[in-house]
C-alpha positions as a printed Julia matrix, in Angstrom:
380×3 Matrix{Float64}:
 51.43   6.15  -14.46
 53.83   4.33  -17.14
 53.97   6.15  -20.61
 56.66   3.69  -21.91
 55.38   2.71  -25.56
 54.11  -0.7   -25.77
 55.22  -2.91  -28.72
 51.93  -2.15  -30.66
 52.59   1.54  -30.04
 56.05   1.27  -31.32
 55.04  -0.8   -34.52
 51.82   1.58  -35.27
 54.2    4.63  -35.03
 56.94   3.18  -37.0
 54.31   2.24  -39.66
 52.74   5.85  -39.67
 56.45   7.42  -39.91
 57.08   5.31  -43.13
 53.73   6.4   -44.44
 54.45  10.11  -43.66
 57.98   9.68  -45.31
 56.39   7.87  -48.32
 53.13   9.84  -48.84
 53.78  13.19  -47.43
 57.19  14.53  -47.91
 57.81  17.98  -47.16
 58.01  19.07  -50.91
 54.24  17.66  -51.15
 53.2   19.51  -48.05
 54.7   22.7   -49.39
 52.98  22.49  -52.59
 49.56  22.05  -51.29
 49.95  24.88  -48.7
 51.22  27.24  -51.32
 48.24  26.58  -53.49
 45.49  26.3   -50.76
 44.77  22.87  -51.71
 43.44  19.77  -49.57
 46.17  16.9   -49.72
 43.85  14.3   -50.85
 46.51  11.96  -51.7
 48.07  11.93  -48.27
 44.31  11.85  -46.75
 43.51   8.97  -49.03
 46.68   6.97  -47.9
 46.09   7.67  -44.25
 42.59   5.9   -44.65
 44.02   3.12  -47.02
 46.27   2.28  -44.16
 44.03   2.4   -41.34
 44.96   5.52  -39.57
 41.75   7.44  -40.75
 39.63   5.35  -38.85
 41.8    4.97  -35.74
 39.75   5.09  -32.65
 36.37   4.36  -34.43
 34.58   1.12  -33.04
 35.08  -2.02  -35.49
 31.54  -2.31  -36.24
 31.72   0.79  -38.33
 35.04  -0.52  -39.96
 37.68   1.03  -37.66
 40.28   0.18  -35.22
 39.54   0.6   -31.71
 42.59   2.0   -29.28
 42.84   3.66  -26.41
 43.23   7.63  -25.92
 46.8    7.54  -25.23
 47.8    5.93  -28.23
 45.2    8.55  -30.38
 47.63  11.09  -28.75
 50.84   9.44  -29.83
 49.67   9.1   -33.3
 48.53  13.16  -33.51
 51.89  14.03  -31.83
 53.92  11.93  -34.52
 52.06  13.18  -37.44
 52.68  16.69  -36.13
 56.29  16.2   -35.33
 56.72  15.12  -39.07
 55.62  18.52  -40.46
 52.43  16.99  -41.81
 49.17  18.95  -41.75
 48.07  17.38  -38.4
 45.08  19.78  -37.9
 43.51  17.69  -41.1
 43.58  14.75  -38.48
 41.18  13.43  -36.29
 38.15  11.48  -38.08
 37.36   9.43  -35.19
 36.31  12.56  -33.15
 34.8   14.19  -35.9
 32.46  11.4   -36.4
 31.86  10.35  -32.92
 28.73  12.58  -32.57
 27.11  11.13  -35.81
 28.14   7.63  -34.51
 26.43   8.06  -31.34
 23.34  10.38  -32.17
 22.94   9.96  -35.8
 20.44   7.74  -37.51
 21.29   5.04  -39.91
 21.13   6.89  -42.93
 23.38   9.58  -41.66
 25.97   7.11  -40.22
 26.19   5.22  -43.57
 26.9    8.55  -45.47
 29.39   9.47  -42.76
 31.46   6.38  -42.77
 31.22   5.99  -46.67
 33.19   9.21  -46.97
 35.44   8.45  -43.95
 36.73   5.03  -45.56
 37.72   7.18  -48.56
 39.84   9.56  -46.37
 37.07  12.34  -46.89
 34.72  14.31  -44.71
 31.16  13.9   -44.8
 30.13  16.91  -42.84
 31.48  20.35  -41.53
 30.54  21.59  -38.35
 28.04  24.72  -38.58
 28.11  26.07  -34.81
 30.06  29.33  -34.96
 28.08  32.34  -35.88
 29.16  36.05  -36.27
 27.88  36.83  -32.76
 28.14  33.25  -31.45
 31.69  32.23  -30.84
 32.69  31.44  -27.38
 29.15  32.48  -26.53
 26.9   29.5   -27.67
 23.72  30.92  -26.32
 23.94  33.71  -28.68
 23.47  31.18  -31.64
 20.28  32.6   -33.81
 20.08  30.12  -36.59
 16.45  28.6   -36.4
 14.61  25.6   -37.67
 10.94  26.25  -38.61
  8.45  23.53  -39.57
  5.94  24.18  -42.4
  3.83  21.77  -44.22
  5.73  18.81  -43.08
  9.25  20.31  -43.8
 11.77  22.08  -41.77
 13.48  25.18  -42.87
 16.74  26.41  -42.05
 17.52  30.01  -41.93
 20.94  31.79  -40.53
 24.35  32.35  -40.94
 27.62  30.45  -40.05
 31.22  31.44  -39.83
 34.49  30.18  -39.58
 33.25  26.99  -40.94
 36.01  24.64  -41.8
 35.59  22.12  -44.95
 32.42  23.85  -45.71
 33.44  24.19  -49.6
 34.39  20.3   -49.57
 31.93  18.47  -47.29
 28.5   17.16  -48.74
 26.72  17.99  -45.45
 26.74  20.36  -42.61
 26.2   19.23  -38.9
 24.18  22.47  -38.21
 23.24  24.02  -34.64
 19.71  25.75  -34.57
 17.88  27.76  -31.45
 14.61  27.53  -30.53
 13.57  30.77  -29.16
 10.42  29.51  -27.63
 12.41  27.44  -25.23
 13.75  29.55  -22.03
 16.12  27.21  -20.87
 19.54  27.38  -22.86
 20.5   23.95  -22.58
 17.39  22.53  -23.87
 16.9   25.15  -26.61
 19.57  23.72  -29.1
 19.37  21.0   -32.04
 21.32  19.5   -34.55
 20.41  19.12  -38.24
 22.02  17.09  -41.09
 22.14  19.68  -43.87
 23.15  18.97  -47.52
 25.34  21.7   -48.6
 24.02  21.75  -52.53
 20.37  22.44  -51.1
 18.9   25.7   -52.6
 19.53  28.5   -50.43
 22.82  27.54  -49.0
 25.48  30.15  -50.08
 29.47  29.63  -49.52
 31.94  32.32  -49.3
 35.64  31.43  -48.66
 37.5   33.61  -45.9
 41.33  34.39  -46.53
 42.97  33.55  -43.49
 46.73  33.25  -42.1
 47.18  29.45  -41.99
 45.61  26.47  -42.12
 45.9   26.35  -45.97
 45.22  23.1   -46.8
 41.45  23.47  -45.05
 39.19  26.27  -46.56
 37.19  28.12  -43.97
 34.15  29.81  -44.92
 31.03  31.71  -44.4
 27.69  29.76  -44.67
 24.37  31.58  -45.24
 21.22  29.43  -44.9
 18.26  30.88  -46.4
 15.1   29.12  -46.07
 16.87  25.52  -46.58
 14.47  23.05  -46.75
 15.28  19.6   -44.86
 13.06  16.62  -43.33
 12.31  15.83  -39.88
 14.4   12.79  -40.42
 17.45  15.09  -40.75
 17.41  15.73  -36.98
 20.6   14.51  -35.28
 19.55  13.13  -31.82
 17.27  14.39  -29.78
 15.43  17.62  -30.29
 16.61  20.22  -27.6
 19.82  18.44  -26.99
 22.0   19.87  -29.52
 24.18  21.64  -26.89
 24.52  18.36  -24.7
 25.57  16.55  -27.99
 28.16  19.25  -28.84
 29.74  19.06  -25.08
 30.21  15.39  -25.64
 33.38  15.5   -27.22
 34.69  18.8   -26.47
 37.02  17.42  -23.58
 38.94  14.65  -26.02
 38.91  17.13  -28.71
 40.73  19.6   -26.53
 43.29  17.09  -25.51
 43.84  16.09  -29.05
 44.54  19.74  -29.98
 46.91  19.92  -27.46
 48.69  16.82  -28.72
 49.0   18.29  -32.35
 50.32  21.6   -30.85
 52.99  19.15  -29.18
 53.78  17.76  -32.44
 54.33  20.94  -34.01
 56.38  22.08  -31.41
 58.77  19.03  -31.61
 58.92  19.34  -35.34
 60.1   23.11  -35.04
 62.39  22.44  -32.12
 64.22  19.74  -34.16
 64.83  22.01  -37.16
 66.16  24.77  -34.99
 68.53  22.79  -33.05
 69.96  20.97  -36.09
 70.24  24.32  -37.58
 72.0   25.76  -34.46
 74.43  22.79  -34.73
 75.28  23.84  -38.58
 74.85  27.71  -38.81
 78.29  29.54  -38.36
 78.28  33.38  -36.98
 80.92  35.0   -35.55
 83.45  32.36  -36.19
 81.62  29.44  -34.36
 78.35  27.52  -34.48
 75.47  29.57  -33.21
 74.55  26.48  -30.8
 77.64  27.37  -28.87
 76.54  30.79  -27.77
 74.73  30.4   -24.3
 71.72  32.87  -25.5
 70.74  30.25  -28.16
 71.4   27.24  -25.53
 69.19  28.89  -23.18
 66.46  28.86  -25.85
 66.97  25.58  -26.55
 66.94  24.22  -23.15
 63.63  26.33  -22.13
 62.09  24.88  -25.58
 63.06  21.35  -24.58
 61.36  21.67  -20.93
 58.1   23.25  -22.78
 57.86  20.08  -24.94
 58.59  17.67  -21.88
 55.97  19.37  -20.05
 53.44  19.28  -22.81
 53.82  15.74  -23.44
 53.41  14.64  -19.91
 50.47  16.88  -20.0
 49.06  15.35  -22.83
 49.76  11.72  -21.93
 48.61  12.22  -18.27
 45.19  13.67  -19.49
 44.62  11.12  -21.93
 45.33   8.27  -19.41
 42.85   9.71  -16.97
 40.31   9.74  -19.9
 41.03   6.07  -20.5
 40.61   5.38  -16.72
 37.31   6.97  -16.33
 38.73   9.72  -14.57
 37.04  13.11  -15.37
 39.41  15.51  -17.53
 36.97  18.59  -17.43
 39.45  20.56  -15.6
 42.57  18.76  -16.85
 41.56  18.95  -20.69
 40.86  22.3   -20.42
 44.39  23.47  -18.46
 46.01  20.87  -20.82
 44.77  22.71  -24.05
 45.54  26.14  -22.43
 49.19  25.01  -21.77
 49.9   23.48  -24.58
 48.45  25.94  -27.21
 50.77  28.5   -25.52
 53.79  26.77  -25.02
 54.21  25.07  -28.13
 53.56  28.7   -29.89
 56.62  29.98  -27.71
 58.57  26.83  -28.73
 57.85  27.54  -32.58
 58.47  31.28  -32.14
 61.92  30.75  -30.63
 62.65  28.32  -33.35
 61.62  30.75  -36.06
 64.02  33.28  -33.71
 66.91  30.64  -34.03
 66.57  30.03  -37.76
 66.66  33.89  -38.25
 65.85  35.34  -41.6
 65.54  31.62  -42.99
 62.88  30.91  -40.77
 60.67  34.11  -41.64
 60.58  32.62  -45.49
 58.02  30.46  -46.75
 61.14  28.21  -48.07
 60.98  26.91  -44.52
 58.51  24.86  -42.75
 58.98  26.63  -39.49
 56.97  29.77  -40.85
 54.16  27.26  -41.72
 54.12  25.85  -38.58
 53.92  29.29  -36.83
 51.22  30.52  -38.88
 49.16  27.0   -38.59
 50.03  26.89  -34.91
 48.59  30.16  -33.8
 44.75  29.29  -33.94
 45.25  26.5   -31.44
 44.52  29.48  -29.21
 41.34  30.39  -30.44
 39.93  27.04  -32.1
 38.05  24.63  -29.89
 37.77  26.88  -26.89
 39.85  30.07  -26.68
 42.22  30.55  -23.82
 40.14  32.71  -22.03
 37.1   29.88  -21.87
 39.67  27.44  -20.79
 40.31  29.73  -17.99
 36.78  30.25  -17.31
 36.04  26.44  -17.3
 39.22  25.41  -15.21
 39.08  28.35  -12.93
 35.44  27.53  -11.99
 36.28  24.19  -11.12
 39.45  24.7    -9.02
 37.36  27.44   -6.79
 34.76  24.84   -6.35
 37.35  22.29   -5.16
 38.31  24.51   -2.24
 34.82  25.62   -1.25
């Protein structure tokens, strides 16, 4: 494996750095975070410069690149301090491009080209997070219509997207893998109620409870095949988890660079704190973790590009990077001291935003469950 950047990758990342410097300075990110506002100007700039549809097939207006390049872009964005958790249009639209009908595809791409998301993901429920089989939202047919009833929780972008990709359960089907379906639900339909949740991070992305009370939709609003919702949901999890690991890597690099620069400047006890061995030990251990994270992310993406199964590696990569990146950011905050704990410094924001990486997209515990079973099978 050779992870040396190609000339095309270098040019792409250089143009991204210029865009980030111009359209997403720290002052802008800080303002959006403080006001809990979606950075619409920045997301529109990403789309206008081709980054919003990076990885999307050309037939839909995108630019096809390999997975290693996608991870490099996510890493670079996180390294700049930008709200990298808003990035990933290519993956968020893939289910619709793969399983959706033409009407759903058209709506999705019209929004994506403007740097906006067409839909939120209605999967988690109060009793159904890691346990997908506990989903209780239903789709009932009556007089030629379909009626959705249920309660979705921790739904990102529900307040700002026009549609929801909603998972329902058919309790008449005994086999769980064939009991779930996906539906294209308008968020302005009668019966949809949204309540925004307060949370400690991801301030530029509203997270909400969504109540669905006899929400009327049409048969044409089915996404993919009925009963195949769970299979469709699983399709992108592996690369999504690798992308989350790349985002975490970038955030860790951002915090690391801030901490090392501070250690070269801050004077305590008559000398720069970077000269103290305890600070040096933190810096060395942080750097080792970053190197390990980058190698793991790139290797997993390379495996995907070479048609090697990443069922186990994506789970282990996400688990390791989610934990290691938070440890790096936490050590960065420690080196910065009181300054790092204030909202004046971006490391405090990174610290808040990064923590959810061990929960979203599959918890640490679920990653162990997936990888552990697979490893045991290899040695039977």
